[in-house]
DSSP file (Angstrom, degrees, kcal/mol; ACC not computed):
  #  RESIDUE AA STRUCTURE BP1 BP2  ACC     N-H-->O    O-->H-N    N-H-->O    O-->H-N    TCO  KAPPA ALPHA  PHI   PSI    X-CA   Y-CA   Z-CA
    1    1 A M     >        0   0    0      0, 0.0     4,-2.1     0, 0.0     5,-0.2   0.000 360.0 360.0 360.0 -39.9  -73.3  -24.1  -66.7
    2    2 A S  H  >  +     0   0    0      1,-0.2     4,-2.9     2,-0.2     5,-0.2   0.871 360.0  57.4 -62.3 -28.4  -73.2  -27.9  -67.8
    3    3 A E  H  > S+     0   0    0      2,-0.2     4,-2.3     1,-0.2    -1,-0.2   0.946 108.0  44.9 -62.7 -48.5  -69.9  -28.1  -66.3
    4    4 A T  H  > S+     0   0    0      2,-0.2     4,-1.4     1,-0.2    -2,-0.2   0.922 116.7  45.9 -58.8 -48.0  -71.3  -27.1  -62.9
    5    5 A C  H  X S+     0   0    0     -4,-2.1     4,-2.4     2,-0.2    -2,-0.2   0.881 111.8  50.8 -62.3 -47.2  -74.3  -29.4  -63.2
    6    6 A H  H  < S+     0   0    0     -4,-2.9     4,-0.5     1,-0.2    -1,-0.2   0.850 105.1  57.7 -57.7 -39.7  -72.1  -32.3  -64.4
    7    7 A R  H  < S+     0   0    0     -4,-2.3    -1,-0.2    -5,-0.2    -2,-0.2   0.920 111.2  42.3 -57.2 -43.5  -69.9  -31.7  -61.4
    8    8 A C  H  < S-     0   0    0     -4,-1.4    -2,-0.2     1,-0.2    -1,-0.2   0.946 141.2 -31.9 -72.5 -48.8  -73.0  -32.2  -59.1
    9    9 A S     X  -     0   0    0     -4,-2.4     4,-2.0    -5,-0.1    -1,-0.2  -0.619  44.3-158.0-176.9 110.6  -74.4  -35.2  -61.1
   10   10 A R  H  > S+     0   0    0     -4,-0.5     4,-2.2     1,-0.2     5,-0.1   0.885  97.6  48.0 -65.3 -39.3  -74.3  -36.1  -64.7
   11   11 A P  H  > S+     0   0    0      0, 0.0     4,-2.5     0, 0.0     7,-0.2   0.908 112.1  48.8 -66.9 -36.6  -77.3  -38.4  -64.7
   12   12 A L  H  4 S+     0   0    0      2,-0.2    -2,-0.2     1,-0.2     7,-0.2   0.857 112.0  50.2 -71.8 -34.5  -79.4  -35.9  -62.8
   13   13 A F  H  < S+     0   0    0     -4,-2.0    -1,-0.2     1,-0.2    -3,-0.2   0.931 113.2  45.5 -65.4 -45.7  -78.4  -33.1  -65.3
   14   14 A S  H  < S+     0   0    0     -4,-2.2    -2,-0.2     1,-0.3    -1,-0.2   0.823 133.0  15.2 -70.1 -32.1  -79.2  -35.2  -68.2
   15   15 A D    ><  +     0   0    0     -4,-2.5     3,-2.2    -5,-0.1     4,-0.3  -0.635  57.1 180.0-144.6  83.4  -82.6  -36.4  -66.7
   16   16 A P  G >  S+     0   0    0      0, 0.0     3,-2.3     0, 0.0     4,-0.4   0.733  79.5  79.1 -58.7 -22.5  -84.0  -34.4  -63.7
   17   17 A L  G >  S+     0   0    0      1,-0.3     3,-1.7     2,-0.2     4,-0.3   0.817  79.1  70.2 -51.8 -31.1  -87.0  -36.9  -63.8
   18   18 A L  G X> S+     0   0    0     -3,-2.2     3,-1.8     1,-0.3     4,-0.7   0.807  82.0  74.9 -62.3 -29.1  -84.6  -39.3  -62.0
   19   19 A L  G X4 S+     0   0    0     -3,-2.3     3,-1.1     1,-0.3    -1,-0.3   0.854  82.0  68.4 -49.0 -40.4  -85.1  -36.8  -59.0
   20   20 A L  G <4 S+     0   0    0     -3,-1.7    -1,-0.3    -4,-0.4    -2,-0.2   0.802 109.9  32.1 -49.1 -33.8  -88.5  -38.4  -58.5
   21   21 A R  G <4 S+     0   0    0     -3,-1.8    -1,-0.3    -4,-0.3    -2,-0.2   0.402  91.8 120.9-106.8  -4.3  -86.8  -41.5  -57.4
   22   22 A A    <<  -     0   0    0     -3,-1.1    -3,-0.0    -4,-0.7     0, 0.0  -0.238  67.7-114.6 -64.0 147.6  -83.7  -40.0  -55.7
   23   23 A S     >  -     0   0    0      1,-0.1     4,-3.1     4,-0.0     5,-0.3  -0.482  33.2-103.4 -74.6 156.4  -83.2  -40.8  -52.0
   24   24 A P  H  > S+     0   0    0      0, 0.0     4,-2.5     0, 0.0     5,-0.2   0.892 123.2  52.9 -51.2 -45.8  -83.5  -37.8  -49.7
   25   25 A P  H  > S+     0   0    0      0, 0.0     4,-2.0     0, 0.0     5,-0.1   0.902 110.4  45.3 -59.4 -41.5  -79.8  -37.8  -49.3
   26   26 A E  H  > S+     0   0    0      2,-0.2     4,-2.7     1,-0.2     5,-0.2   0.920 113.5  49.6 -55.7 -48.0  -79.1  -37.7  -53.0
   27   27 A L  H  X S+     0   0    0     -4,-3.1     4,-2.7     1,-0.2     5,-0.2   0.924 113.1  47.9 -67.7 -39.2  -81.7  -35.1  -53.6
   28   28 A E  H  X S+     0   0    0     -4,-2.5     4,-2.6    -5,-0.3    -1,-0.2   0.904 112.8  47.7 -61.2 -44.7  -80.2  -32.9  -50.8
   29   29 A A  H  X S+     0   0    0     -4,-2.0     4,-2.4    -5,-0.2    -2,-0.2   0.914 112.0  48.0 -65.6 -41.6  -76.7  -33.3  -52.1
   30   30 A Y  H  X S+     0   0    0     -4,-2.7     4,-2.5     2,-0.2     5,-0.2   0.952 115.1  46.2 -61.7 -49.7  -77.6  -32.5  -55.6
   31   31 A R  H  X S+     0   0    0     -4,-2.7     4,-2.3    -5,-0.2    -2,-0.2   0.943 114.2  48.6 -57.3 -46.4  -79.6  -29.3  -54.5
   32   32 A L  H  X S+     0   0    0     -4,-2.6     4,-0.7     1,-0.2    -1,-0.2   0.905 109.7  50.8 -66.1 -41.5  -76.9  -28.2  -52.2
   33   33 A C  H  < S+     0   0    0     -4,-2.4     3,-0.4     1,-0.2    -1,-0.2   0.860 111.9  48.9 -64.3 -35.6  -74.1  -28.7  -54.9
   34   34 A L  H  < S+     0   0    0     -4,-2.5    -1,-0.2     1,-0.2    -2,-0.2   0.871 115.3  42.8 -71.7 -32.3  -76.2  -26.6  -57.4
   35   35 A D  H  < S+     0   0    0     -4,-2.3     2,-0.5    -5,-0.2    -1,-0.2   0.450  83.2 116.9 -94.3   2.8  -76.8  -23.8  -55.0
   36   36 A A    >X  -     0   0    0     -4,-0.7     4,-3.3    -3,-0.4     3,-1.2  -0.573  60.5-142.9 -71.2 116.7  -73.2  -23.7  -53.5
   37   37 A R  H 3> S+     0   0    0     -2,-0.5     4,-2.7     1,-0.3    -1,-0.2   0.904  97.1  49.3 -51.1 -51.2  -71.8  -20.3  -54.4
   38   38 A P  H 34 S+     0   0    0      0, 0.0    -1,-0.3     0, 0.0     4,-0.1   0.767 117.9  40.6 -65.5 -17.5  -68.3  -21.4  -55.0
   39   39 A T  H <4 S+     0   0    0     -3,-1.2    -2,-0.2     2,-0.1   -32,-0.1   0.860 125.3  33.8 -87.4 -45.4  -69.5  -24.2  -57.3
   40   40 A S  H >< S-     0   0    0     -4,-3.3     3,-2.6     1,-0.2    -3,-0.2   0.621  80.4-176.5 -93.9 -16.8  -72.3  -22.3  -59.1
   41   41 A R  G >< S-     0   0    0     -4,-2.7     3,-0.6    -5,-0.4    -1,-0.2  -0.324  78.2 -10.6  51.5-120.4  -70.7  -18.8  -59.2
   42   42 A Q  G >  S+     0   0    0      1,-0.2     3,-1.8     2,-0.1     4,-0.3   0.615 121.3  86.8 -80.5 -11.9  -73.3  -16.6  -60.8
   43   43 A L  G X>  +     0   0    0     -3,-2.6     4,-2.6     1,-0.3     3,-1.1   0.624  63.0  86.4 -68.7  -3.9  -75.5  -19.6  -61.9
   44   44 A F  H <> S+     0   0    0     -3,-0.6     4,-1.7     1,-0.3    -1,-0.3   0.800  82.0  60.9 -72.7 -15.6  -77.3  -19.7  -58.6
   45   45 A W  H <4 S+     0   0    0     -3,-1.8    -1,-0.3     2,-0.2     4,-0.2   0.833 108.2  44.6 -71.0 -27.5  -79.7  -17.2  -60.0
   46   46 A V  H X4 S+     0   0    0     -3,-1.1     3,-1.9    -4,-0.3    -2,-0.2   0.926 113.1  50.1 -69.2 -57.5  -80.5  -19.9  -62.7
   47   47 A F  H >< S+     0   0    0     -4,-2.6     3,-1.5     1,-0.3    -2,-0.2   0.797  99.9  66.0 -59.0 -33.5  -80.7  -22.7  -60.0
   48   48 A G  T 3< S+     0   0    0     -4,-1.7    -1,-0.3     1,-0.3    -2,-0.2   0.710  95.5  57.7 -61.7 -21.8  -83.1  -20.6  -57.9
   49   49 A G  T <  S+     0   0    0     -3,-1.9     2,-2.0    -4,-0.2    -1,-0.3   0.370  73.1 105.4 -84.3  -1.2  -85.7  -20.9  -60.7
   50   50 A L    <>  +     0   0    0     -3,-1.5     4,-1.7     1,-0.2     5,-0.2  -0.552  44.5 173.1 -88.3  77.2  -85.8  -24.7  -60.7
   51   51 A Y  H  > S+     0   0    0     -2,-2.0     4,-2.9     1,-0.2     5,-0.3   0.831  71.7  55.9 -58.0 -43.0  -89.2  -24.8  -58.9
   52   52 A G  H  > S+     0   0    0      2,-0.2     4,-2.9     1,-0.2    -1,-0.2   0.954 108.2  48.1 -49.8 -61.0  -89.5  -28.6  -59.3
   53   53 A L  H  > S+     0   0    0      1,-0.2     4,-1.9     2,-0.2    -1,-0.2   0.907 115.3  43.7 -44.9 -54.0  -86.2  -29.2  -57.7
   54   54 A H  H  X S+     0   0    0     -4,-1.7     4,-2.1     1,-0.2     5,-0.2   0.928 112.7  52.4 -64.4 -45.8  -87.0  -26.9  -54.7
   55   55 A L  H  X S+     0   0    0     -4,-2.9     4,-3.2     1,-0.3     5,-0.2   0.920 107.0  52.5 -60.2 -43.5  -90.5  -28.2  -54.2
   56   56 A L  H  X S+     0   0    0     -4,-2.9     4,-2.3    -5,-0.3    -1,-0.3   0.900 106.5  53.9 -59.4 -38.3  -89.4  -31.8  -54.1
   57   57 A G  H  X S+     0   0    0     -4,-1.9     4,-0.7    -5,-0.2    -1,-0.2   0.912 109.5  46.7 -64.3 -40.1  -87.0  -30.9  -51.4
   58   58 A W  H  <>S+     0   0    0     -4,-2.1     5,-1.9     2,-0.2     3,-0.2   0.881 112.0  51.5 -66.9 -40.5  -89.7  -29.3  -49.2
   59   59 A L  H ><5S+     0   0    0     -4,-3.2     3,-1.3    -5,-0.2    -1,-0.2   0.891 106.8  52.8 -67.6 -34.6  -92.0  -32.3  -49.8
   60   60 A R  H 3<5S+     0   0    0     -4,-2.3    -1,-0.2     1,-0.2    -2,-0.2   0.639 102.9  61.3 -73.2 -12.2  -89.2  -34.7  -48.7
   61   61 A R  T 3<5S-     0   0    0     -4,-0.7    -1,-0.2    -3,-0.2    -2,-0.2   0.524 130.4 -94.3 -84.1  -5.4  -88.9  -32.6  -45.6
   62   62 A G  T < 5S+     0   0    0     -3,-1.3    -3,-0.2     1,-0.4    -2,-0.1   0.290  76.4 142.9 113.2  -9.5  -92.4  -33.4  -44.7
   63   63 A F      < -     0   0    0     -5,-1.9    -1,-0.4     1,-0.1    -2,-0.1  -0.302  47.9-123.1 -61.5 148.4  -94.4  -30.6  -46.2
   64   64 A S    >   -     0   0    0      1,-0.1     3,-1.2   101,-0.0     4,-0.1  -0.662  11.4-126.0 -91.9 150.8  -97.8  -31.5  -47.6
   65   65 A P  G >  S+     0   0    0      0, 0.0     3,-1.4     0, 0.0   101,-0.6   0.774 109.9  67.6 -68.8 -25.5  -98.6  -30.7  -51.2
   66   66 A S  G 3  S+     0   0    0      1,-0.3    98,-0.0    99,-0.1    99,-0.0   0.598  87.8  69.3 -68.7 -14.8 -101.7  -29.0  -49.8
   67   67 A Q  G <  S+     0   0    0     -3,-1.2     2,-0.4     2,-0.0    -1,-0.3   0.547  91.3  74.5 -79.2  -8.1  -99.5  -26.3  -48.2
   68   68 A F    <   -     0   0    0     -3,-1.4    98,-0.9    -4,-0.1     2,-0.4  -0.878  49.2-178.7-118.1 144.8  -98.5  -24.9  -51.5
   69   69 A L  E     -a  166   0A   0     -2,-0.4     2,-0.5    96,-0.1    98,-0.2  -0.953  13.1-159.5-134.1 113.8 -100.1  -22.7  -54.0
   70   70 A F  E     -a  167   0A   0     96,-2.5    98,-3.2    -2,-0.4     2,-0.6  -0.809   6.6-158.1 -97.4 129.6  -98.2  -21.9  -57.1
   71   71 A V        -     0   0    0     -2,-0.5     2,-0.1    97,-0.2     5,-0.1  -0.915  17.5-131.8-105.5 110.6  -99.5  -18.7  -58.9
   72   72 A R    >>  -     0   0    0     -2,-0.6     3,-2.3     1,-0.1     4,-0.5  -0.423  14.9-121.4 -66.3 144.6  -98.5  -18.6  -62.5
   73   73 A M  G >4 S+     0   0    0      1,-0.3     3,-2.0     2,-0.2    -1,-0.1   0.895 114.6  56.5 -44.4 -49.3  -97.1  -15.4  -63.9
   74   74 A A  G 34 S+     0   0    0      1,-0.3    -1,-0.3     4,-0.0     4,-0.1   0.734 100.3  59.4 -63.5 -19.6  -99.8  -15.2  -66.3
   75   75 A S  G <4 S+     0   0    0     -3,-2.3    -1,-0.3     2,-0.1    -2,-0.2   0.525  77.6 109.6 -83.3  -7.4 -102.4  -15.3  -63.5
   76   76 A L  S << S-     0   0    0     -3,-2.0    34,-0.1    -4,-0.5     7,-0.1  -0.505  84.1 -98.3 -69.4 141.2 -101.1  -12.2  -61.9
   77   77 A P        +     0   0    0      0, 0.0    34,-2.8     0, 0.0    -1,-0.1  -0.284  38.3 179.0 -56.8 138.2 -103.6   -9.2  -62.3
   78   78 A R  S    S+     0   0    0      1,-0.3     2,-0.3    32,-0.2    32,-0.1   0.511  74.4  31.0-111.1 -17.3 -102.7   -6.8  -65.1
   79   79 A A  S >  S-     0   0    0      1,-0.1     3,-1.7    31,-0.0     4,-0.5  -0.940  88.1-109.2-139.1 158.7 -105.7   -4.7  -64.5
   80   80 A A  G >  S+     0   0    0     -2,-0.3     3,-1.3     1,-0.3    -1,-0.1   0.858 117.0  61.4 -58.0 -36.6 -107.8   -3.8  -61.4
   81   81 A A  G 3  S+     0   0    0      1,-0.3    -1,-0.3     2,-0.2     4,-0.3   0.644  98.4  55.9 -60.7 -16.3 -110.6   -5.9  -62.7
   82   82 A D  G <> S+     0   0    0     -3,-1.7     4,-1.0     1,-0.1     3,-0.4   0.634  89.0  80.3 -87.8 -17.8 -108.4   -8.9  -62.5
   83   83 A V  H X> S+     0   0    0     -3,-1.3     4,-2.4    -4,-0.5     3,-0.8   0.944  80.7  60.1 -61.5 -60.0 -107.6   -8.5  -58.7
   84   84 A P  H 3> S+     0   0    0      0, 0.0     4,-2.2     0, 0.0    -1,-0.2   0.799 101.9  54.8 -45.9 -38.1 -110.8  -10.0  -57.1
   85   85 A A  H 3> S+     0   0    0     -3,-0.4     4,-1.9    -4,-0.3    -2,-0.2   0.926 112.5  40.4 -63.2 -47.4 -110.2  -13.3  -58.7
   86   86 A I  H <X S+     0   0    0     -4,-1.0     4,-2.3    -3,-0.8    -1,-0.2   0.820 112.8  56.1 -68.8 -33.7 -106.6  -13.8  -57.3
   87   87 A Q  H  X S+     0   0    0     -4,-2.4     4,-2.3     2,-0.2     5,-0.2   0.876 110.4  46.8 -66.8 -36.8 -107.7  -12.2  -53.9
   88   88 A K  H  X S+     0   0    0     -4,-2.2     4,-2.5    -5,-0.3    -2,-0.2   0.918 111.8  48.6 -67.1 -43.0 -110.3  -14.9  -53.7
   89   89 A E  H  X S+     0   0    0     -4,-1.9     4,-2.3     2,-0.2    -2,-0.2   0.962 115.4  44.2 -62.5 -54.0 -108.0  -17.7  -54.7
   90   90 A L  H  X S+     0   0    0     -4,-2.3     4,-2.5     2,-0.2     6,-0.2   0.936 114.9  48.3 -51.6 -51.3 -105.4  -16.6  -52.1
   91   91 A A  H  X>S+     0   0    0     -4,-2.3     5,-3.4     1,-0.2     4,-0.6   0.917 110.8  52.2 -66.1 -38.9 -107.9  -16.0  -49.3
   92   92 A T  H ><5S+     0   0    0     -4,-2.5     3,-0.8     1,-0.2    -1,-0.2   0.911 110.3  48.9 -62.0 -41.8 -109.5  -19.4  -50.0
   93   93 A F  H 3<5S+     0   0    0     -4,-2.3    -1,-0.2     1,-0.2    -2,-0.2   0.894 114.3  44.4 -63.0 -40.4 -106.1  -21.1  -49.8
   94   94 A L  H 3<5S-     0   0    0     -4,-2.5    -1,-0.2    -5,-0.2    -2,-0.2   0.458 114.3-113.9 -87.0   2.3 -105.3  -19.4  -46.5
   95   95 A G  T <<5S+     0   0    0     -3,-0.8     2,-0.3    -4,-0.6    -3,-0.2   0.771  73.9 127.5  73.0  28.4 -108.7  -20.1  -45.0
   96   96 A L      < -     0   0    0     -5,-3.4    -1,-0.3    -6,-0.2    -2,-0.1  -0.758  67.1-102.2-111.7 162.1 -109.7  -16.4  -44.9
   97   97 A S        -     0   0    0     -2,-0.3    -1,-0.0    -3,-0.1    -5,-0.0  -0.560  45.2-107.3 -70.1 140.2 -112.7  -14.6  -46.2
   98   98 A P        -     0   0    0      0, 0.0   -10,-0.1     0, 0.0     3,-0.1  -0.416  42.0-102.4 -66.9 154.0 -112.0  -12.7  -49.4
   99   99 A P        -     0   0    0      0, 0.0     5,-0.1     0, 0.0    -8,-0.0  -0.330  52.0 -74.9 -72.4 160.5 -111.8   -9.0  -49.0
  100  100 A P    >   -     0   0    0      0, 0.0     3,-2.1     0, 0.0     4,-0.4  -0.214  43.9-114.8 -55.9 147.7 -114.8   -6.9  -50.0
  101  101 A A  G >  S+     0   0    0      1,-0.3     3,-0.6     2,-0.2     4,-0.2   0.750 113.4  55.1 -59.0 -30.2 -115.2   -6.5  -53.8
  102  102 A D  G 3  S+     0   0    0      1,-0.2     3,-0.4     2,-0.1    -1,-0.3   0.418  88.2  79.9 -89.9   8.4 -114.6   -2.7  -53.7
  103  103 A S  G X  S+     0   0    0     -3,-2.1     3,-0.9     1,-0.2    -1,-0.2   0.802  82.3  65.5 -77.0 -29.1 -111.2   -3.2  -51.9
  104  104 A A  T <  S+     0   0    0     -3,-0.6     4,-0.2    -4,-0.4    -1,-0.2   0.652  86.0  73.5 -61.0 -22.8 -109.5   -4.1  -55.3
  105  105 A Q  T 3  S+     0   0    0     -3,-0.4     2,-0.4    -4,-0.2    -1,-0.2   0.769  92.7  47.4 -74.7 -28.8 -110.0   -0.7  -56.7
  106  106 A S  S <  S+     0   0    0     -3,-0.9    -1,-0.0    -4,-0.3     0, 0.0  -0.903 114.3   4.3-118.2 140.7 -107.4    1.4  -54.7
  107  107 A G  S    S+     0   0    0     -2,-0.4     2,-0.3     1,-0.2    -1,-0.2   0.712  79.6 161.7  71.2  19.2 -103.8    0.7  -54.0
  108  108 A V        -     0   0    0     -4,-0.2     2,-0.7    -3,-0.2    -1,-0.2  -0.537  35.1-140.1 -79.7 136.6 -103.6   -2.4  -56.1
  109  109 A C        -     0   0    0     -2,-0.3     2,-0.2   -29,-0.0     3,-0.1  -0.844  22.8-156.4 -95.4 113.5 -100.2   -3.7  -57.1
  110  110 A L        -     0   0    0     -2,-0.7   -32,-0.2     1,-0.1     3,-0.1  -0.589  31.8 -83.9 -91.1 155.1 -100.4   -5.0  -60.7
  111  111 A S        -     0   0    0    -34,-2.8     2,-0.2    -2,-0.2    -1,-0.1  -0.226  49.0-119.2 -57.1 132.3  -98.1   -7.5  -62.3
  112  112 A A        -     0   0    0     -3,-0.1     2,-0.2     1,-0.1    -1,-0.1  -0.483  28.0-118.2 -73.0 142.5  -95.0   -5.7  -63.6
  113  113 A T        -     0   0    0     -2,-0.2     2,-0.1     1,-0.1    -1,-0.1  -0.607   9.1-143.8 -81.2 149.6  -94.4   -6.0  -67.4
  114  114 A M        +     0   0    0     -2,-0.2     2,-0.6     2,-0.0    -1,-0.1  -0.294  59.0 121.5-106.4  49.2  -91.4   -7.7  -68.5
  115  115 A I        -     0   0    0     -2,-0.1     2,-0.3     2,-0.0    -2,-0.1  -0.902  38.2-172.2-118.4 130.4  -90.9   -5.5  -71.5
  116  116 A T        -     0   0    0     -2,-0.6     2,-0.6     4,-0.0    -2,-0.0  -0.828  41.6 -91.3-114.3 154.1  -87.9   -3.4  -72.2
  117  117 A S    >   -     0   0    0     -2,-0.3     3,-1.5     1,-0.2    12,-0.3  -0.521  35.8-151.5 -64.3 119.2  -87.4   -0.8  -75.0
  118  118 A K  T 3  S+     0   0    0     -2,-0.6    12,-2.2     1,-0.3    13,-0.3   0.649  90.4  58.9 -68.8 -11.8  -85.8   -3.0  -77.8
  119  119 A Q  T 3  S+     0   0    0     10,-0.2    -1,-0.3     9,-0.2     2,-0.2   0.494  75.9 115.8 -99.5  -1.8  -83.9   -0.1  -79.2
  120  120 A V    <   -     0   0    0     -3,-1.5     9,-1.5     1,-0.1     2,-0.4  -0.473  69.0-122.9 -63.6 131.3  -81.9    0.7  -76.0
  121  121 A I  E     -B  128   0B   0      7,-0.2     2,-0.8    -2,-0.2     7,-0.3  -0.638  11.1-141.4 -80.8 136.4  -78.3    0.2  -76.6
  122  122 A V  E >>> -B  127   0B   0      5,-3.6     3,-1.8    -2,-0.4     4,-1.8  -0.861  12.9-151.2-100.2 108.4  -76.6   -2.3  -74.2
  123  123 A R  T 345S+     0   0    0     -2,-0.8    -1,-0.1     1,-0.3     5,-0.0   0.808  91.4  58.5 -54.9 -36.2  -73.2   -0.6  -73.6
  124  124 A A  T 345S+     0   0    0      1,-0.2    -1,-0.3    -3,-0.1    -3,-0.0   0.782 120.9  28.7 -64.7 -28.4  -71.3   -3.9  -72.9
  125  125 A H  T <45S-     0   0    0     -3,-1.8    -1,-0.2     2,-0.3    -2,-0.2   0.516  93.9-136.7-109.1 -11.6  -72.3   -5.0  -76.4
  126  126 A N  T  <5S+     0   0    0     -4,-1.8     2,-0.3     1,-0.2    -3,-0.2   0.923  74.0 100.2  47.8  47.3  -72.6   -1.8  -78.3
  127  127 A A  E   <S-B  122   0B   0     -5,-1.1    -5,-3.6    -7,-0.1    -2,-0.3  -0.948  79.6 -92.9-149.4 163.8  -75.8   -3.2  -79.7
  128  128 A S  E  >  -B  121   0B   0     -2,-0.3     4,-2.4    -7,-0.3    -7,-0.2  -0.290  38.1-108.2 -76.8 166.5  -79.6   -2.8  -79.0
  129  129 A V  H  > S+     0   0    0     -9,-1.5     4,-2.4   -12,-0.3     5,-0.2   0.870 120.9  54.6 -62.2 -38.8  -81.5   -5.1  -76.7
  130  130 A R  H  > S+     0   0    0    -12,-2.2     4,-2.5     2,-0.2    -1,-0.2   0.935 109.7  44.5 -55.7 -49.0  -83.2   -6.6  -79.6
  131  131 A D  H  > S+     0   0    0    -13,-0.3     4,-2.2     2,-0.2    -2,-0.2   0.833 112.9  52.1 -63.7 -37.8  -79.9   -7.4  -81.4
  132  132 A V  H  X S+     0   0    0     -4,-2.4     4,-2.4     2,-0.2     3,-0.2   0.991 113.9  43.5 -69.5 -56.3  -78.3   -8.8  -78.2
  133  133 A K  H  X S+     0   0    0     -4,-2.4     4,-3.0     1,-0.2    -2,-0.2   0.887 112.5  51.7 -51.6 -39.6  -81.4  -11.1  -77.6
  134  134 A S  H  X S+     0   0    0     -4,-2.5     4,-1.2    -5,-0.2    -1,-0.2   0.931 112.6  46.8 -69.6 -39.8  -81.6  -12.2  -81.2
  135  135 A A  H  < S+     0   0    0     -4,-2.2     4,-0.3    -3,-0.2    -1,-0.2   0.893 113.0  48.1 -68.5 -34.2  -77.8  -13.1  -81.1
  136  136 A F  H >< S+     0   0    0     -4,-2.4     3,-1.5     1,-0.2     6,-0.5   0.917 106.8  56.9 -72.6 -41.6  -78.1  -15.0  -77.8
  137  137 A R  H 3< S+     0   0    0     -4,-3.0    -1,-0.2     1,-0.3    -2,-0.2   0.760 106.7  50.1 -56.1 -25.2  -81.2  -16.9  -79.1
  138  138 A A  T 3< S+     0   0    0     -4,-1.2    -1,-0.3    -5,-0.2    -2,-0.2   0.549  94.9 101.7 -89.8  -6.8  -79.1  -18.2  -82.0
  139  139 A S  S <> S-     0   0    0     -3,-1.5     4,-1.3    -4,-0.3     3,-0.4  -0.466  79.3-125.3 -83.1 153.8  -76.3  -19.4  -79.8
  140  140 A P  H  > S+     0   0    0      0, 0.0     4,-2.7     0, 0.0     5,-0.2   0.817 111.3  60.5 -60.4 -31.9  -75.5  -22.8  -78.7
  141  141 A T  H  > S+     0   0    0      1,-0.2     4,-2.4     2,-0.2     5,-0.2   0.914 104.6  49.4 -59.5 -43.3  -75.6  -21.6  -75.1
  142  142 A A  H  > S+     0   0    0     -6,-0.5     4,-1.8    -3,-0.4    -1,-0.2   0.797 111.2  49.2 -68.2 -30.0  -79.2  -20.5  -75.5
  143  143 A R  H  X S+     0   0    0     -4,-1.3     4,-1.7     2,-0.2    -2,-0.2   0.908 113.8  45.4 -74.4 -43.9  -80.1  -23.9  -77.0
  144  144 A N  H  X S+     0   0    0     -4,-2.7     4,-2.1     2,-0.2    -2,-0.2   0.910 114.5  48.0 -60.2 -44.0  -78.4  -25.7  -74.2
  145  145 A L  H  X S+     0   0    0     -4,-2.4     4,-3.2     1,-0.2     5,-0.3   0.945 110.9  51.6 -65.1 -51.7  -80.0  -23.5  -71.6
  146  146 A S  H  X S+     0   0    0     -4,-1.8     4,-1.7     1,-0.2    -1,-0.2   0.829 110.7  47.2 -59.0 -34.1  -83.4  -23.8  -73.2
  147  147 A A  H  X S+     0   0    0     -4,-1.7     4,-1.9     2,-0.2    -1,-0.2   0.841 111.1  54.0 -77.4 -32.7  -83.1  -27.8  -73.2
  148  148 A F  H  X S+     0   0    0     -4,-2.1     4,-1.7    -5,-0.2    -2,-0.2   0.953 110.9  43.5 -65.3 -46.2  -81.9  -27.6  -69.5
  149  149 A F  H  X S+     0   0    0     -4,-3.2     4,-3.0     1,-0.2     5,-0.3   0.902 110.4  56.1 -67.6 -36.3  -85.0  -25.6  -68.5
  150  150 A A  H  X S+     0   0    0     -4,-1.7     4,-1.6    -5,-0.3    -1,-0.2   0.903 109.5  48.9 -60.5 -39.2  -87.4  -27.9  -70.6
  151  151 A R  H  X S+     0   0    0     -4,-1.9     4,-1.6     1,-0.2    -1,-0.2   0.926 113.2  44.3 -64.0 -42.1  -86.0  -30.9  -68.6
  152  152 A H  H  X S+     0   0    0     -4,-1.7     4,-2.6     1,-0.2    -2,-0.2   0.887 109.9  55.7 -75.0 -37.1  -86.5  -29.2  -65.3
  153  153 A E  H  X S+     0   0    0     -4,-3.0     4,-2.2     1,-0.2    -1,-0.2   0.816 106.4  53.3 -67.5 -26.7  -90.1  -28.0  -66.4
  154  154 A A  H  X S+     0   0    0     -4,-1.6     4,-2.4    -5,-0.3    -1,-0.2   0.902 108.1  49.9 -67.8 -35.3  -91.0  -31.6  -67.1
  155  155 A L  H  X S+     0   0    0     -4,-1.6     4,-2.3     2,-0.2    -2,-0.2   0.927 111.4  47.5 -55.8 -49.9  -89.8  -32.3  -63.6
  156  156 A R  H  X S+     0   0    0     -4,-2.6     4,-2.5     2,-0.2    -2,-0.2   0.928 112.7  49.8 -60.1 -49.2  -92.0  -29.6  -62.2
  157  157 A T  H  X S+     0   0    0     -4,-2.2     4,-2.2     2,-0.2     5,-0.3   0.901 110.7  48.2 -53.0 -50.5  -95.0  -30.7  -64.2
  158  158 A A  H  X S+     0   0    0     -4,-2.4     4,-3.1     2,-0.2     5,-0.3   0.912 112.0  50.7 -62.9 -40.7  -94.6  -34.4  -63.1
  159  159 A I  H  X S+     0   0    0     -4,-2.3     4,-2.8     1,-0.2     5,-0.3   0.946 110.2  48.9 -61.8 -51.2  -94.3  -33.3  -59.5
  160  160 A F  H  X>S+     0   0    0     -4,-2.5     5,-1.6     1,-0.2     4,-0.8   0.833 116.5  43.7 -56.6 -37.2  -97.5  -31.1  -59.7
  161  161 A E  H  <5S+     0   0    0     -4,-2.2    -2,-0.2     3,-0.2    -1,-0.2   0.938 115.4  45.1 -75.0 -52.8  -99.4  -33.9  -61.3
  162  162 A R  H  <5S+     0   0    0     -4,-3.1    -2,-0.2    -5,-0.3    -3,-0.2   0.919 124.1  35.6 -60.9 -42.3  -98.2  -36.7  -59.0
  163  163 A E  H  <5S-     0   0    0     -4,-2.8    -1,-0.2    -5,-0.3    -2,-0.2   0.575 100.5-130.2 -79.0 -17.1  -98.7  -34.5  -55.8
  164  164 A R  T  <5 -     0   0    0     -4,-0.8     2,-0.3    -5,-0.3    -3,-0.2   0.959  37.3-172.1  55.1  58.4 -101.8  -32.7  -57.0
  165  165 A V      < -     0   0    0     -5,-1.6     2,-0.4    -6,-0.2    -1,-0.2  -0.574  28.8-105.9 -77.5 143.4 -100.1  -29.4  -56.0
  166  166 A R  E     -a   69   0A   0    -98,-0.9   -96,-2.5  -101,-0.6     2,-0.4  -0.608  40.5-172.8 -82.2 127.9 -102.5  -26.5  -56.3
  167  167 A V  E      a   70   0A   0     -2,-0.4   -96,-0.2   -98,-0.2   -98,-0.0  -0.991 360.0 360.0-126.7 123.0 -101.9  -24.1  -59.3
  168  168 A Y              0   0    0    -98,-3.2   -97,-0.2    -2,-0.4    -1,-0.1   0.398 360.0 360.0-101.3 360.0 -103.5  -20.9  -60.0
């Protein structure tokens, strides 16, 4: 992964906060390089999750921070009782009236859990999900990836604070 990012821009890979001062052409070139399928191969799935980078691109294209509402995964409803709060938030953001309180009780889509059975055997590794995850977390690749995401999380946080983007 670092090879692909370094090819796009070593300074921006090392310090994504530099994107806050990048010119529009620099930002666009970096973003397009990361997303280029021949360059990034399967890593475009990783780059798609770099919300700060993409938000910065939209803002530089003239969108206002007030046109965005980011909903944290933790804010997604896990039970029917949680639904009215997010419905109200979304309705308010869109300038609509919230739905009636009793509408949240039927046909509600609740947040998917991200839990797998830890004992399932992953055929490619001939090991359980728990063992594969444990081995990966201990690897240099996992440490590098974690550091990469932490740097981009700092960028996203800085943009949200600077631009006062709405977060629920």
